N, CA, C and O atoms as a GROMACS GRO file, in nm:
protein
  356
    1MET      N    1   0.539  -0.372   2.352
    1MET     CA    2   0.531  -0.265   2.256
    1MET      C    3   0.425  -0.300   2.152
    1MET      O    4   0.426  -0.410   2.097
    2SER      N    5   0.334  -0.208   2.125
    2SER     CA    6   0.229  -0.235   2.028
    2SER      C    7   0.278  -0.206   1.887
    2SER      O    8   0.370  -0.127   1.864
    3LYS      N    9   0.215  -0.274   1.795
    3LYS     CA   10   0.250  -0.260   1.654
    3LYS      C   11   0.177  -0.137   1.597
    3LYS      O   12   0.061  -0.114   1.628
    4ASP      N   13   0.246  -0.061   1.514
    4ASP     CA   14   0.182   0.053   1.447
    4ASP      C   15   0.072   0.002   1.355
    4ASP      O   16   0.090  -0.099   1.286
    5GLU      N   17  -0.040   0.069   1.354
    5GLU     CA   18  -0.152   0.033   1.268
    5GLU      C   19  -0.187   0.152   1.179
    5GLU      O   20  -0.181   0.267   1.224
    6PRO      N   21  -0.224   0.125   1.055
    6PRO     CA   22  -0.264   0.235   0.967
    6PRO      C   23  -0.403   0.287   1.002
    6PRO      O   24  -0.476   0.224   1.078
    7THR      N   25  -0.438   0.400   0.949
    7THR     CA   26  -0.571   0.457   0.967
    7THR      C   27  -0.675   0.354   0.921
    7THR      O   28  -0.663   0.301   0.810
    8PRO      N   29  -0.775   0.326   1.004
    8PRO     CA   30  -0.872   0.222   0.969
    8PRO      C   31  -0.962   0.262   0.852
    8PRO      O   32  -0.975   0.380   0.817
    9GLY      N   33  -1.023   0.162   0.792
    9GLY     CA   34  -1.121   0.183   0.686
    9GLY      C   35  -1.061   0.197   0.548
    9GLY      O   36  -0.939   0.199   0.530
   10GLU      N   37  -1.152   0.206   0.451
   10GLU     CA   38  -1.110   0.225   0.312
   10GLU      C   39  -1.056   0.366   0.293
   10GLU      O   40  -1.102   0.460   0.358
   11TRP      N   41  -0.959   0.380   0.205
   11TRP     CA   42  -0.903   0.510   0.172
   11TRP      C   43  -0.946   0.546   0.030
   11TRP      O   44  -0.959   0.458  -0.055
   12THR      N   45  -0.967   0.672   0.007
   12THR     CA   46  -1.005   0.719  -0.126
   12THR      C   47  -0.913   0.833  -0.168
   12THR      O   48  -0.834   0.884  -0.089
   13VAL      N   49  -0.924   0.870  -0.295
   13VAL     CA   50  -0.840   0.976  -0.351
   13VAL      C   51  -0.928   1.091  -0.396
   13VAL      O   52  -1.031   1.071  -0.460
   14ASP      N   53  -0.887   1.212  -0.362
   14ASP     CA   54  -0.949   1.334  -0.413
   14ASP      C   55  -0.836   1.422  -0.465
   14ASP      O   56  -0.769   1.490  -0.388
   15ASN      N   57  -0.817   1.419  -0.597
   15ASN     CA   58  -0.708   1.489  -0.663
   15ASN      C   59  -0.574   1.437  -0.610
   15ASN      O   60  -0.537   1.324  -0.643
   16LEU      N   61  -0.500   1.514  -0.531
   16LEU     CA   62  -0.370   1.470  -0.481
   16LEU      C   63  -0.376   1.425  -0.336
   16LEU      O   64  -0.274   1.390  -0.277
   17PHE      N   65  -0.496   1.424  -0.278
   17PHE     CA   66  -0.511   1.391  -0.137
   17PHE      C   67  -0.565   1.249  -0.117
   17PHE      O   68  -0.650   1.204  -0.195
   18VAL      N   69  -0.517   1.181  -0.015
   18VAL     CA   70  -0.570   1.051   0.026
   18VAL      C   71  -0.655   1.075   0.150
   18VAL      O   72  -0.610   1.137   0.247
   19LEU      N   73  -0.779   1.027   0.147
   19LEU     CA   74  -0.876   1.055   0.252
   19LEU      C   75  -0.917   0.928   0.324
   19LEU      O   76  -0.919   0.820   0.264
   20ASP      N   77  -0.950   0.941   0.455
   20ASP     CA   78  -1.003   0.826   0.528
   20ASP      C   79  -1.154   0.818   0.507
   20ASP      O   80  -1.210   0.893   0.427
   21LEU      N   81  -1.220   0.726   0.579
   21LEU     CA   82  -1.364   0.708   0.564
   21LEU      C   83  -1.446   0.833   0.592
   21LEU      O   84  -1.552   0.851   0.534
   22ASN      N   85  -1.396   0.918   0.679
   22ASN     CA   86  -1.468   1.040   0.717
   22ASN      C   87  -1.432   1.160   0.630
   22ASN      O   88  -1.481   1.270   0.653
   23GLY      N   89  -1.348   1.138   0.530
   23GLY     CA   90  -1.308   1.247   0.442
   23GLY      C   91  -1.192   1.329   0.494
   23GLY      O   92  -1.157   1.432   0.435
   24ALA      N   93  -1.130   1.286   0.605
   24ALA     CA   94  -1.013   1.357   0.659
   24ALA      C   95  -0.889   1.323   0.575
   24ALA      O   96  -0.871   1.209   0.533
   25ILE      N   97  -0.807   1.421   0.551
   25ILE     CA   98  -0.684   1.400   0.473
   25ILE      C   99  -0.584   1.322   0.558
   25ILE      O  100  -0.550   1.364   0.669
   26ILE      N  101  -0.538   1.209   0.506
   26ILE     CA  102  -0.436   1.132   0.575
   26ILE      C  103  -0.304   1.132   0.499
   26ILE      O  104  -0.203   1.082   0.549
   27GLY      N  105  -0.305   1.187   0.378
   27GLY     CA  106  -0.182   1.195   0.301
   27GLY      C  107  -0.200   1.282   0.178
   27GLY      O  108  -0.311   1.303   0.130
   28GLN      N  109  -0.088   1.332   0.129
   28GLN     CA  110  -0.089   1.410   0.007
   28GLN      C  111   0.024   1.360  -0.079
   28GLN      O  112   0.139   1.351  -0.035
   29ALA      N  113  -0.007   1.327  -0.201
   29ALA     CA  114   0.094   1.274  -0.293
   29ALA      C  115   0.164   1.388  -0.365
   29ALA      O  116   0.109   1.496  -0.385
   30GLN      N  117   0.288   1.361  -0.403
   30GLN     CA  118   0.367   1.456  -0.479
   30GLN      C  119   0.436   1.382  -0.592
   30GLN      O  120   0.452   1.260  -0.586
   31ALA      N  121   0.476   1.455  -0.692
   31ALA     CA  122   0.555   1.398  -0.800
   31ALA      C  123   0.701   1.391  -0.757
   31ALA      O  124   0.739   1.453  -0.657
   32SER      N  125   0.781   1.318  -0.830
   32SER     CA  126   0.921   1.299  -0.792
   32SER      C  127   1.006   1.423  -0.819
   32SER      O  128   1.115   1.435  -0.763
   33ARG      N  129   0.959   1.512  -0.901
   33ARG     CA  130   1.033   1.635  -0.932
   33ARG      C  131   0.955   1.755  -0.876
   33ARG      O  132   0.832   1.750  -0.868
   34MET      N  133   1.025   1.860  -0.838
   34MET     CA  134   0.960   1.978  -0.782
   34MET      C  135   0.851   2.032  -0.876
   34MET      O  136   0.743   2.071  -0.831
   35ALA      N  137   0.879   2.035  -1.003
   35ALA     CA  138   0.783   2.087  -1.100
   35ALA      C  139   0.716   1.972  -1.176
   35ALA      O  140   0.672   1.989  -1.290
   36GLY      N  141   0.710   1.856  -1.111
   36GLY     CA  142   0.655   1.737  -1.176
   36GLY      C  143   0.509   1.752  -1.212
   36GLY      O  144   0.438   1.833  -1.152
   37PRO      N  145   0.464   1.675  -1.308
   37PRO     CA  146   0.325   1.685  -1.351
   37PRO      C  147   0.228   1.631  -1.245
   37PRO      O  148   0.260   1.536  -1.173
   38ASP      N  149   0.111   1.692  -1.238
   38ASP     CA  150   0.009   1.645  -1.144
   38ASP      C  151  -0.032   1.501  -1.173
   38ASP      O  152  -0.071   1.429  -1.082
   39SER      N  153  -0.025   1.459  -1.300
   39SER     CA  154  -0.067   1.323  -1.333
   39SER      C  155   0.018   1.220  -1.258
   39SER      O  156  -0.034   1.117  -1.216
   40GLU      N  157   0.146   1.246  -1.241
   40GLU     CA  158   0.233   1.156  -1.165
   40GLU      C  159   0.193   1.157  -1.018
   40GLU      O  160   0.187   1.052  -0.954
   41ALA      N  161   0.166   1.273  -0.964
   41ALA     CA  162   0.126   1.284  -0.824
   41ALA      C  163  -0.009   1.215  -0.802
   41ALA      O  164  -0.028   1.148  -0.700
   42ARG      N  165  -0.104   1.229  -0.896
   42ARG     CA  166  -0.233   1.161  -0.882
   42ARG      C  167  -0.214   1.010  -0.886
   42ARG      O  168  -0.280   0.938  -0.810
   43ALA      N  169  -0.125   0.961  -0.972
   43ALA     CA  170  -0.096   0.818  -0.977
   43ALA      C  171  -0.036   0.771  -0.844
   43ALA      O  172  -0.069   0.662  -0.796
   44ASN      N  173   0.051   0.853  -0.785
   44ASN     CA  174   0.107   0.820  -0.654
   44ASN      C  175  -0.002   0.816  -0.548
   44ASN      O  176  -0.001   0.728  -0.461
   45ALA      N  177  -0.096   0.909  -0.554
   45ALA     CA  178  -0.207   0.912  -0.457
   45ALA      C  179  -0.293   0.787  -0.470
   45ALA      O  180  -0.334   0.730  -0.369
   46ARG      N  181  -0.320   0.744  -0.593
   46ARG     CA  182  -0.399   0.621  -0.613
   46ARG      C  183  -0.327   0.500  -0.555
   46ARG      O  184  -0.390   0.414  -0.492
   47LEU      N  185  -0.196   0.492  -0.576
   47LEU     CA  186  -0.119   0.380  -0.522
   47LEU      C  187  -0.120   0.383  -0.370
   47LEU      O  188  -0.136   0.279  -0.305
   48PHE      N  189  -0.103   0.500  -0.312
   48PHE     CA  190  -0.108   0.518  -0.167
   48PHE      C  191  -0.243   0.470  -0.114
   48PHE      O  192  -0.249   0.394  -0.017
   49ALA      N  193  -0.351   0.515  -0.177
   49ALA     CA  194  -0.485   0.478  -0.131
   49ALA      C  195  -0.511   0.328  -0.145
   49ALA      O  196  -0.586   0.271  -0.066
   50ALA      N  197  -0.451   0.265  -0.243
   50ALA     CA  198  -0.472   0.122  -0.266
   50ALA      C  199  -0.381   0.034  -0.181
   50ALA      O  200  -0.400  -0.088  -0.177
   51SER      N  201  -0.284   0.091  -0.113
   51SER     CA  202  -0.181   0.012  -0.046
   51SER      C  203  -0.236  -0.083   0.060
   51SER      O  204  -0.187  -0.195   0.072
   52LYS      N  205  -0.336  -0.041   0.138
   52LYS     CA  206  -0.392  -0.130   0.241
   52LYS      C  207  -0.458  -0.252   0.178
   52LYS      O  208  -0.442  -0.364   0.226
   53LYS      N  209  -0.532  -0.229   0.072
   53LYS     CA  210  -0.600  -0.340   0.005
   53LYS      C  211  -0.497  -0.433  -0.061
   53LYS      O  212  -0.511  -0.555  -0.057
   54LEU      N  213  -0.394  -0.374  -0.122
   54LEU     CA  214  -0.288  -0.454  -0.182
   54LEU      C  215  -0.218  -0.541  -0.078
   54LEU      O  216  -0.192  -0.659  -0.103
   55LEU      N  217  -0.190  -0.484   0.038
   55LEU     CA  218  -0.127  -0.560   0.146
   55LEU      C  219  -0.216  -0.675   0.190
   55LEU      O  220  -0.170  -0.788   0.208
   56ALA      N  221  -0.345  -0.648   0.207
   56ALA     CA  222  -0.438  -0.752   0.250
   56ALA      C  223  -0.446  -0.866   0.149
   56ALA      O  224  -0.448  -0.983   0.187
   57VAL      N  225  -0.448  -0.833   0.020
   57VAL     CA  226  -0.455  -0.935  -0.084
   57VAL      C  227  -0.325  -1.016  -0.088
   57VAL      O  228  -0.328  -1.137  -0.108
   58CYS      N  229  -0.212  -0.950  -0.069
   58CYS     CA  230  -0.083  -1.022  -0.065
   58CYS      C  231  -0.080  -1.121   0.051
   58CYS      O  232  -0.035  -1.235   0.035
   59LYS      N  233  -0.127  -1.077   0.167
   59LYS     CA  234  -0.128  -1.166   0.284
   59LYS      C  235  -0.223  -1.284   0.260
   59LYS      O  236  -0.192  -1.397   0.297
   60GLU      N  237  -0.338  -1.257   0.200
   60GLU     CA  238  -0.433  -1.363   0.170
   60GLU      C  239  -0.374  -1.463   0.070
   60GLU      O  240  -0.390  -1.584   0.085
   61ALA      N  241  -0.306  -1.411  -0.032
   61ALA     CA  242  -0.243  -1.499  -0.130
   61ALA      C  243  -0.138  -1.587  -0.064
   61ALA      O  244  -0.130  -1.707  -0.093
   62LEU      N  245  -0.058  -1.530   0.023
   62LEU     CA  246   0.046  -1.605   0.091
   62LEU      C  247  -0.015  -1.717   0.175
   62LEU      O  248   0.036  -1.830   0.175
   63GLU      N  249  -0.123  -1.687   0.247
   63GLU     CA  250  -0.188  -1.787   0.330
   63GLU      C  251  -0.259  -1.894   0.247
   63GLU      O  252  -0.261  -2.011   0.285
   64SER      N  253  -0.316  -1.855   0.134
   64SER     CA  254  -0.398  -1.946   0.055
   64SER      C  255  -0.318  -2.035  -0.040
   64SER      O  256  -0.353  -2.151  -0.060
   65TRP      N  257  -0.213  -1.982  -0.097
   65TRP     CA  258  -0.146  -2.052  -0.205
   65TRP      C  259  -0.001  -2.089  -0.179
   65TRP      O  260   0.073  -2.116  -0.273
   66ASP      N  261   0.041  -2.090  -0.056
   66ASP     CA  262   0.181  -2.122  -0.027
   66ASP      C  263   0.202  -2.273  -0.028
   66ASP      O  264   0.225  -2.336   0.076
   67ASP      N  265   0.193  -2.331  -0.147
   67ASP     CA  266   0.208  -2.476  -0.160
   67ASP      C  267   0.331  -2.514  -0.240
   67ASP      O  268   0.350  -2.632  -0.273
   68GLY      N  269   0.417  -2.416  -0.271
   68GLY     CA  270   0.540  -2.444  -0.342
   68GLY      C  271   0.524  -2.458  -0.493
   68GLY      O  272   0.619  -2.494  -0.562
   69SER      N  273   0.406  -2.430  -0.545
   69SER     CA  274   0.382  -2.449  -0.687
   69SER      C  275   0.418  -2.326  -0.771
   69SER      O  276   0.399  -2.327  -0.893
   70CYS      N  277   0.469  -2.221  -0.710
   70CYS     CA  278   0.503  -2.099  -0.783
   70CYS      C  279   0.651  -2.099  -0.819
   70CYS      O  280   0.728  -2.187  -0.780
   71ARG      N  281   0.688  -1.996  -0.894
   71ARG     CA  282   0.829  -1.982  -0.933
   71ARG      C  283   0.916  -1.972  -0.808
   71ARG      O  284   0.873  -1.917  -0.707
   72PRO      N  285   1.037  -2.023  -0.814
   72PRO     CA  286   1.128  -2.015  -0.700
   72PRO      C  287   1.151  -1.870  -0.657
   72PRO      O  288   1.172  -1.782  -0.740
   73GLY      N  289   1.146  -1.848  -0.527
   73GLY     CA  290   1.172  -1.717  -0.471
   73GLY      C  291   1.050  -1.626  -0.464
   73GLY      O  292   1.056  -1.522  -0.399
   74TYR      N  293   0.940  -1.663  -0.531
   74TYR     CA  294   0.821  -1.577  -0.533
   74TYR      C  295   0.767  -1.553  -0.393
   74TYR      O  296   0.743  -1.439  -0.355
   75TRP      N  297   0.747  -1.658  -0.317
   75TRP     CA  298   0.689  -1.644  -0.182
   75TRP      C  299   0.783  -1.569  -0.089
   75TRP      O  300   0.738  -1.494  -0.003
   76ASP      N  301   0.913  -1.590  -0.105
   76ASP     CA  302   1.009  -1.515  -0.023
   76ASP      C  303   1.000  -1.365  -0.052
   76ASP      O  304   1.006  -1.284   0.041
   77ARG      N  305   0.987  -1.328  -0.179
   77ARG     CA  306   0.973  -1.187  -0.214
   77ARG      C  307   0.842  -1.130  -0.160
   77ARG      O  308   0.838  -1.016  -0.115
   78LEU      N  309   0.737  -1.210  -0.166
   78LEU     CA  310   0.608  -1.165  -0.113
   78LEU      C  311   0.615  -1.147   0.038
   78LEU      O  312   0.565  -1.048   0.091
   79ARG      N  313   0.676  -1.242   0.109
   79ARG     CA  314   0.694  -1.229   0.254
   79ARG      C  315   0.774  -1.104   0.290
   79ARG      O  316   0.739  -1.033   0.384
   80LEU      N  317   0.880  -1.077   0.215
   80LEU     CA  318   0.962  -0.959   0.241
   80LEU      C  319   0.883  -0.830   0.216
   80LEU      O  320   0.894  -0.735   0.294
   81ALA      N  321   0.805  -0.826   0.110
   81ALA     CA  322   0.724  -0.707   0.081
   81ALA      C  323   0.623  -0.683   0.192
   81ALA      O  324   0.601  -0.568   0.232
   82ILE      N  325   0.561  -0.788   0.241
   82ILE     CA  326   0.465  -0.776   0.350
   82ILE      C  327   0.535  -0.726   0.477
   82ILE      O  328   0.484  -0.637   0.545
   83ALA      N  329   0.650  -0.782   0.507
   83ALA     CA  330   0.725  -0.741   0.626
   83ALA      C  331   0.763  -0.593   0.616
   83ALA      O  332   0.753  -0.520   0.715
   84ARG      N  333   0.806  -0.549   0.500
   84ARG     CA  334   0.842  -0.408   0.484
   84ARG      C  335   0.720  -0.318   0.502
   84ARG      O  336   0.729  -0.213   0.565
   85ALA      N  337   0.606  -0.359   0.446
   85ALA     CA  338   0.484  -0.279   0.458
   85ALA      C  339   0.438  -0.269   0.603
   85ALA      O  340   0.377  -0.170   0.643
   86GLU      N  341   0.468  -0.372   0.681
   86GLU     CA  342   0.428  -0.373   0.821
   86GLU      C  343   0.537  -0.322   0.915
   86GLU      O  344   0.522  -0.328   1.037
   87GLY      N  345   0.647  -0.271   0.857
   87GLY     CA  346   0.754  -0.213   0.937
   87GLY      C  347   0.840  -0.314   1.009
   87GLY      O  348   0.903  -0.283   1.110
   88GLU      N  349   0.845  -0.436   0.957
   88GLU     CA  350   0.922  -0.541   1.022
   88GLU      C  351   1.054  -0.570   0.953
   88GLU      O  352   1.127  -0.660   0.995
   89SER      N  353   1.086  -0.498   0.850
   89SER     CA  354   1.211  -0.524   0.778
   89SER      C  355   1.275  -0.395   0.736
   89SER      O  356   1.382  -0.397   0.673
   0.00000   0.00000   0.00000
């Protein structure tokens, strides 16, 4: 069974939409309330668009700095967050 992979390339934001490299819409952000402010939805769109880069940096940090010098439980929380992002937890 193959692992699910996200849309390749950098993602960008155009108002409430998350776009792939070719400008195709891959997601639309919404606010938590039906009549929620667009500013909340735009913030959600920015987080969505940044998620691939955030995941990559978390994985790099785990590989580079896993020497036990951090606060207890930090690396376990980071591993769990990565697993959840990759659909493994």
